N, C-alpha and C positions, 0 to 999 in steps of 0.2 A: 694414814694420818689425815685428818680433816684439815682443810685450809679454809679459814673464815673470811668473809667479806662483809664488813659492817658499814652501812651507809646511813648517815644521819642528816636530817633536814633541820637547819637552824643556824644561829650565829655561833661560830666556833669559840668566841670569847666565853659563851655560856656552856656550850656543849662539851668543851674540853674539860670542864670541871667534873664531868661524869666518868672520865677515863682514869684508871688507876695510876698511882705514882709509879715512876720507874718501870713502865711497861712497854715502851716503844723503842724499837731499834733504829729507825730512820724516819725523820720528818723531811719530806720533800714537797715543797709547795711554791706556788707563784701567786702571791696575793695581788689584789688590784693595785696598780701603781698609782702614784699621786695624780689626781685629776684625770684618771683613765677609766674606761668602762662606765661612764656616767649613766648611760641608758640602762645598763644592767645592774650596777651596784651603787649608783648615786655619785660616785667619785669622792675622793678624800683630798682636801686641799693640802698642798705640800707643807705649809706651816703647821698643820694639825696632824700630819701623818704619824710622827713619832708618838704623840699622845694617844692616837687611835690604836697603834700596833702594840705598844708595851704591855697592856693587860693580857693580850693574847700570847705574846712571847713568854710572859711569866708562867702561864699555864703550860705552854710547850716545854719550858724548862723543868717543870714538875713531872710531867708524864714521860719525858725522855729518860732512858736508862743511862747510868753513868758511863757505860761503854758505847752509847748511841751517838748519832750525829744528826744535826739539823742543817739542811741545805736550803737556802733562801734565794730564789730567783727573783731579782728585783733590778730596776733601772731608774736612775734619776731622770728628771725632765728639765727642759729649758723653761725658765720663768723670768720675765722681764729682761730678756737678752743675755742671760747667763745660766749656767748649770746650777740648779737648786742643790742645796747641801743636805737634803733630808735623809738620803741614804747614809752619808757619813755621820750625821747626827744620830741616826738610828743605831749604827754600829757602836758608837761610844756609849749610848744609853743602855744597850743590851749588855755591854761589858760591865757596866755598873750594876746591872741586874743579876750578874753572876755567870754570864756566858763567856766562854773563851772564843775569840775570833781566830780560829785555827788556820784557815786558808781562804783564798779567793780564787775561784775558777772563772775563766772567761769563755763564754760561748760565742765563738765566731760564726756568724751566719753566712755560710758560703754563697748562698744564692740571693743575697740582699739586693733589692732593686736599686738602680742608680738614682741619685738625687743631689740637689744642691740648694742651699739657703744662702742669704746674703752674707752671713758671717760664719758658716760652718758647712760641713758635709754630712751626708746621711750616716746615721749610726749603723754599724754592721756587727754589733756585739752586745751582749748582756752579761751582767754579773751573776755569779752563783756563789753566794757567801756561805762558807762552812763554819758552823758554830758547834762547840762541844761543851760538855759539863766538866770533863776531866781531861788531863793531858794524854792519858792512855785510853784509847778507844778502839773498837773493832774496825779494822781496815784490811781488805783482802786485795792487795795491789796486783797480785798475779792474775786476777780475774779480768783486768782491763789492759793487759799488756798488748802491745801492737807489734806488727812485723818490723824487723830492723830496717828494711827498705834497701833500695839499690845503692844508696850512698856507702853502705858498709862494704860492698864488694871492692870499691876503689880505695876507700879510706883504710881498710884493714889489710889490703894486699901487701903493701910495703910499709912496715912500721919503722918509724925512726927510733932512735935510742930513747928520746923523751916519751914516746908513745908506750914504750915497754916498761916504764917505771912510773911512779907517781910524780907527775909534772906539776910542781907547785905554781900557784898563781903568780904571774909577773907583777901584779898590783898589790901583792902581800895581803890578799883577802882571807887567806887561810884555807881556801878551797883549792883542790887539785883534781887531777884526773889520771887514770891509768887506762889508756885505750885498749891495751891488750886484754883487759878483763872481758871484752866483748867479742873476742875471737870465738868462732864456732857457735855463736848464739843466733837463733832465729828471731827471738822476740826481745823487745825492750820495754821499759816502763814509759808511759806517756808523759807529756808535759801537763801543766795546768791550763792549757788553752785547748778547748774542745772545738774541733772544726766539724760543723754539722749543719746541713741544710734545714731551712724552716718548714719545708713542705711536709704535710702530714695528711692523712685521710680524713681527719675530723674537721668538718667545715661548719659545725653547729654551735660554735662558741666564738665570742668576740676576740678572744686571745688564747691561742693554743700553741703548744710546743710539740715537737715530734716525739714519738714514743721512744726513740733512741736516747733522748736526753735523760728521762728518769731511769731508763734501763741501765745506762752507764753507771749512775750513782747507786742504784740498787745492787748491781754487781759488786761495786767497790766497797759498800758498807754493810751488806747483809748476806746472810745465808738462807737457804730454804727454811720455811716455817718461822722466820723472824717476822716482826710486826712493822709494817710501813704505814705511816699516817700522812694524809694530805688534808689539812684543815681548811683549805680553800679549793675544794675538789673541782669546781667548774665542770668541764665536759668529761672528767674522769680518766684522763690519760694515765696519770700515776697509778690509779686503782686498777685499771685494766692491765697495765704492764706488770704490776705486783702480782696479780692473780695468775697471769700467764707464767710468771717466774716462780710460782708456788710460794709466795710470801703471804702471810696473813695481812689483811689491809683494813684500814678505817678511813673513810672519806666523809668529810663534813661540808655541806653546801647550803648556803642561805637562800638560793634561788630555786624555787620549787620546780620550775620547768627543766632546769639542768639536772636536778636531783632525780626527777622521774625518768629523764632520758638515760642517765647512767644506770639506774635500777633496771630498766628494761633491757639494757645491753649486757649487764653482768649477772643478773639473777639466774641461777641454775634451777633445776627442777625442785630441789628442796628449799622451801622458803618459810621463814618465821617472821611474823609481824609482832614487834615488841610493843609493850604498853606505853612506854615513856616517849611521848611526842610521836612524830612520824619518822620511824626508824625501821630499816630493813636489815636483817642479819641473814646472810646466806652461807652455806658451807658446801664444799665440793670434796669428793673423796679421791684418794690416789687410785 
């Protein structure tokens, strides 16, 4: 079975219109943050960010399958001495647009450099917002399970009576636990906090994330031959990982130098030049 790699040069707000309805399984992207990457993308003022993003998210909503997922890597910034609310405003407007804000993951940057400002400390995390079209969507939780860890050896060695039954919450929250369910298990489900270093081999872009980040979400939300879209492709990390994992991929990038760089790094021997704009479609065989 062929795996396709489609690279498109242009503004994703326009180029997304050429993608079929309900055709994408996962959108994983990190758009320019407010007032960031000014030299590369011009920068978007925080007060105008929601207005700038909504036409693009409208098209993403159209192309995503009902069973698909959209993961948005984004971070608010400090403006006039306080956190700007554009990320929160964007979430609310996207919900009005028809998105379900299903979950929020936190990427904890394990190797963040130390720092201090007069009224705050250095950020060591970023948001990964999960949006869906429907309440039921494809999610393969077993693909991202983690080792139980050494804590289980001591915690499960001598179980109390409450550990062996469903121990109801003492604050009447309705949640409970049965520790004995984890006896003889080697793997557990992860939390929604992802601990991952920022280091990566790609030094050719002003803002890059490690390959392990898109890989984790591609495992969680797709299977082989599913379609992965990155409408703000940048240096192509998501596209390269998707190809390595045998997912079909579509990357859109407005900066020609980044587009050409990704093309040179991902194009296999078989190459087709499409008529519509500057687009490259490649395919590789099993």
